[in-house]
Each structure stands twice: as structure tokens, then as C-alpha cells.
C-alpha positions as CSV (number, residue, x, y, z in Angstrom):
1,X,-41.5,1.9,20.4
2,X,-39.1,0.1,22.5
3,X,-39.0,-3.6,20.6
4,X,-36.5,-5.7,21.6
5,X,-33.5,-7.2,19.1
6,X,-34.4,-9.8,16.4
7,X,-32.5,-12.1,15.0
8,X,-31.4,-10.4,11.7
9,X,-31.3,-6.9,13.6
10,X,-30.2,-7.2,17.0
11,X,-29.6,-4.3,19.2
12,X,-26.5,-4.4,19.5
13,X,-23.7,-6.5,17.5
14,X,-21.3,-6.5,20.6
15,X,-21.4,-9.8,21.9
16,X,-20.9,-9.0,25.0
17,X,-23.7,-6.7,25.3
18,X,-26.3,-9.3,23.9
19,X,-28.7,-10.6,26.4
20,X,-27.6,-14.5,27.1
21,X,-29.6,-16.9,25.7
22,X,-32.7,-18.0,28.1
23,X,-34.6,-21.5,27.8
24,X,-38.0,-22.1,26.0
25,X,-40.7,-21.7,27.2
26,X,-42.0,-25.3,27.0
27,X,-39.0,-26.4,28.9
28,X,-39.5,-27.6,31.9
29,X,-38.2,-25.8,35.1
30,X,-35.0,-27.9,36.3
31,X,-34.4,-29.7,32.9
32,X,-31.6,-27.8,31.9
33,X,-28.2,-29.2,32.1
34,X,-26.1,-27.7,35.4
35,X,-23.7,-26.3,33.0
36,X,-26.5,-23.7,31.2
37,X,-25.6,-21.4,33.3
38,X,-21.8,-21.7,33.7
39,X,-19.4,-19.4,32.6
40,X,-18.3,-21.3,30.0
41,X,-22.1,-22.3,28.5
42,X,-22.0,-18.0,28.4
43,X,-18.9,-18.1,26.0
44,X,-19.6,-20.6,23.9
45,X,-22.8,-19.0,22.8
46,X,-21.2,-15.6,22.5
47,X,-18.9,-17.6,20.2
48,X,-21.6,-18.6,18.4
49,X,-22.9,-15.4,18.1
50,X,-19.5,-13.7,17.5
51,X,-18.8,-16.7,14.3
52,X,-22.3,-16.5,12.8
53,X,-22.0,-12.2,12.5
54,X,-18.8,-12.7,10.8
55,X,-20.3,-15.3,8.4
56,X,-21.3,-12.1,6.0
57,X,-18.3,-10.7,5.8
58,X,-16.1,-14.3,5.4
59,X,-19.0,-14.5,2.8
60,X,-17.9,-11.1,1.3
61,X,-14.1,-11.3,1.7
62,X,-14.8,-15.0,-0.2
63,X,-16.4,-13.6,-2.9
64,X,-13.9,-10.6,-3.2
65,X,-10.8,-13.1,-3.4
66,X,-13.0,-14.4,-6.3
67,X,-13.1,-12.0,-7.6
68,X,-9.9,-10.4,-8.0
69,X,-8.4,-13.7,-9.0
70,X,-10.8,-13.6,-11.7
71,X,-9.4,-10.1,-12.6
72,X,-6.1,-11.1,-12.3
73,X,-6.9,-13.6,-15.0
74,X,-8.2,-12.0,-17.4
75,X,-5.3,-9.3,-17.1
76,X,-3.3,-12.2,-17.8
77,X,-5.1,-13.7,-20.6
78,X,-5.1,-9.9,-22.6
79,X,-1.3,-9.8,-21.8
80,X,-0.7,-12.8,-23.7
81,X,-3.1,-12.0,-26.4
82,X,-1.0,-8.3,-26.5
83,X,2.2,-10.6,-26.6
84,X,1.2,-13.0,-29.9
85,X,0.0,-9.8,-31.8
86,X,2.9,-8.3,-31.4
87,X,4.6,-11.1,-31.9
88,X,2.6,-11.4,-35.0
89,X,3.7,-7.5,-36.2
90,X,7.2,-8.6,-35.6
91,X,7.5,-11.3,-37.7
92,X,5.5,-9.3,-40.5
93,X,8.1,-6.5,-39.9
94,X,11.1,-9.1,-40.4
95,X,9.8,-10.8,-43.5
96,X,9.3,-7.2,-44.9
97,X,12.9,-6.7,-43.9
98,X,14.4,-9.5,-45.5
99,X,12.2,-8.7,-48.6
100,X,13.9,-5.4,-49.1
101,X,17.1,-6.7,-47.9
102,X,16.7,-9.4,-50.8
103,X,15.3,-7.2,-52.8
104,X,18.0,-4.7,-52.6
105,X,20.6,-7.6,-53.0
106,X,19.1,-8.9,-56.3
107,X,19.6,-5.4,-57.9
């Protein structure tokens, strides 16, 4: 079955190979603006189509940027927590060493 492409599933994603936009059937012939058939109008329609096709890609890129940013924040938070834990451990070791030195001096 040869069915023309739809908005969601165009026959091709290449804007240069897509059929140009046509006026709707309820428009009266001859009422279209003069530049409707000019190449400038066709190029603007093609660019609009290309931009619309790239919207999901742009959304995915923004989503991945957000996810990478969140992952970096989580890594930073994990490093801070680890550094605090190591600092407490070092402080406890330092206190033990001081106590041991004080005990050795006292005897």
C-alpha cells in the first residue's frame, strides 16, 4: 500500500526531497500571496520543516546535558562526603597519637 507520509512519519526526513506545502482545498484559487510559489517561501518552509525535525534531537541534547550536570553534582557531593569522613578519621588518629605521646612523656 503506497500511502503518503504523515507529519509523524514522513516519507523522508530530507527537507529537499519532501513535497512542497500546498494550499488547502478550501482556499479560493488565486488568493495565495504572490511570493507563495517563490523560492524564498519554499526555502523558509523547508527550514521550518528541518527545524521541526530537529526539535526532538535538541530536547534529547538538553536532557542529556541536565543528566550530566546532575551526575557531576552527585560526584562532587560524594567527594565532599568522602573528604569529610577522611578528615574525621585523620583527626581521630591525631588525637590517638597525642594521647600516646602524652602517656609516653608521663611515664
